[in-house]
N, C-alpha and C positions, 0 to 999 in steps of 0.2 A: 540199536546198540545203545546204551546210555553216553549221554554226553559225560567226558571228562569234567571233572570239576576244576577251576584253576583260581589260583589267587594272582592277583595282578602286581606290577611291582611297586604300586604305590604304597601297598600296606606293608610290604619289606621294607621300604625307604620311611614309612613313618615309625615302624618298629625301630629299625637299627641306626639310620642317621638322622633321627630326630628324637625320640623319646630316652632311648639307651646310649645315644652318643658318647663316648668315651669311657663308657661301663661294659664294654664287652669284651671280657679278656681272652688270652690267647688260647686257653682251654675251653672256652666259650665257643671262638671261632672254630677250633678243630672238632668240636661236636657239633657244630652248625654243618661245618663241609663235610662231614659223615652222611649229615642227614639228607645232603643235596643243595646246600645252600652256601655258594662262594663268595663271602664277603671281601676278600681281595681283589675280585673283578666286578665288571658292571654288571648290575643286576640285568637278569633276563626279562622278556615283556613279561611273562608270567611262569608259574609254578604249580606243580600238583599240589590238591589241598593237603595231603599228606605232609609235604616238606613245611607247610605253615604250621599244620597242628605240632608236627614234632620242633619247629622253632619256637612256639612257643611255650610247650614243656621244657626245653631246654633253658629259655631266658627265665622262667620262673627259677626253678632249681638253681641256675649259677649267680643270678642277681638276688633273689631273695630267699638263700638257703634255708635262713633262721625263721621264717614264717611258716606256718601252716600253709598248705597246699593251696586250699581257696583264697587265703588271703593273699598269696601272691599272685594268682590269677586275676583277682580283682585290680591288685595294683597296676599289674599288667595293661589289663584292660584301660582301664583309667588313663595310665600314661599313652598307651596307644592312640588313643583318642586326643589326646592333647599335642603329640605327635603330627596325629593327621592334620591338625588344622593349620600345622605350620607348614605343610607341603603345597604347592601349586592348586593342587585339585582342591585339597581340603581347605584353603583359605575361599577358596570361590564358592563351593557348597556352602559352607558356614556363613558366609555373608550373605549368603539369599535366605538361609533358614531363620539367621536371626530377625530379617525383616518379616517373616511368616509367621513366627511365634512356635511355642512348644508344640500345641495341638496339630497344626498344618506340619510342622516338623517331623512329629511321630508319624502322621500319615503319609510322609514321602520317604520314610525311611526305607524301605525295600529300595526305590530307586537309589539311594544314595550308600547303601552298603554293597549294591550290585557294581557301583564304581570301582571298587576293590576285587570283585570276582565275578564269577559268571554263573552264580547258581543261588543267591541268598533272596529269600523270600520271608514276610512278615506277613502277620494277621493282628490287627487290632481292632479291640473290641470294648466300647466305652461301657463303664460300668456305674459310674455317679460322677457329677460334678467334681473335675481334679482326680479321676480315680480309672486308671486304664489297664487291660488285660493285653500284654501283649506276646506273640508268639513267633518264634524265630527257629528255622531251619538250620541249626547250626552243627557243624561238623567237630566243634569243640566239647569235649566231655565234661569239663568242668563249668556249671550254672554260674559261678563267681566272675568268670572272665567278662561276659555280657553285663553283670550287675554295674562292675567298675566302668565298663564302656559307654552304658547307657546313662550312669549319675553323671560320668563328666560331659556327654553330650547333652544333656537336659539342662545343666548348668551353663555350657555354653550358648545355647539359644535363648537363655534367658528365664527358663521355670523357675518360679518361685519357692524355694525351699523343695527342691525335689528330691524324690526318695524312690529308689528301686528294690523292692522286695525280693527276699530269697527267690532264685528261679526253681523250677520245677520240672527235671527232665524227663523226657518222653523218649520213645524210640525213634521219632523225625523231628525232635528238635528241641526246644526249651520254652517255658513259659514264665513270664515275669505279672507282678502286679507293678504298677507305677500309680504314684501319686505325687501331688504338688498343691502348694496353697493351703491355705487353712482347710483344716480337716473336721468335720463334725466331732464334737465331744461323744464317746461311748456314753450310752445310758446305762446305769446300773441293772444287774439282771434283777428278774423279781426275788429270785432265792435271797440274792445277796442286799437288796432293799429291804426284804422280811427280817433279816437277820440282825441288820442294823437296829429295825425299829424296835427287835427284842432285846437289845442291850439295856441295862441299865439305864435310865434317864434318855433312853432313845424318844421317848415320847413326849418330853419337855420342849 
């Protein structure tokens, strides 16, 4: 029998007590209650992943109704990470990660994500200096959520000019390309170079 996937209370604390404190309307609270999260009572130690996924969707639609769905998820992911850093566990984790630097922080990402749940896994593949491919087994259907979360995490650990490129969703997770630091300039393609030389005055 498969293990039930759970999100621990730290994640809900980061989202609602830190990231969006004072921004949760009564209607939002009512919708969250219907989804299985009662913010009027102390948080339970853990919740089914379905409650977390519903809580994210409700937060996006209630706090950022004017934004396209992907942008709303990106902002929720970013602010969630900032809120997580304010929690006791988040402060401890990121104090260590800042000392390790961005590469080792990414290498340890699975362990730190699992501080908030019992199922998260990642696979990190180096592509080139300052370029990485990261796979995450996420239950969240919108790839932009982790784009925002990872971008904020890289900034928090001191990666120089980090960028998380649009994620590609698959059946078992989502894959992202991550870059930071100076990137090599792209050489013009042979076709474009020939075109340029073929312009009047191009050979002068």
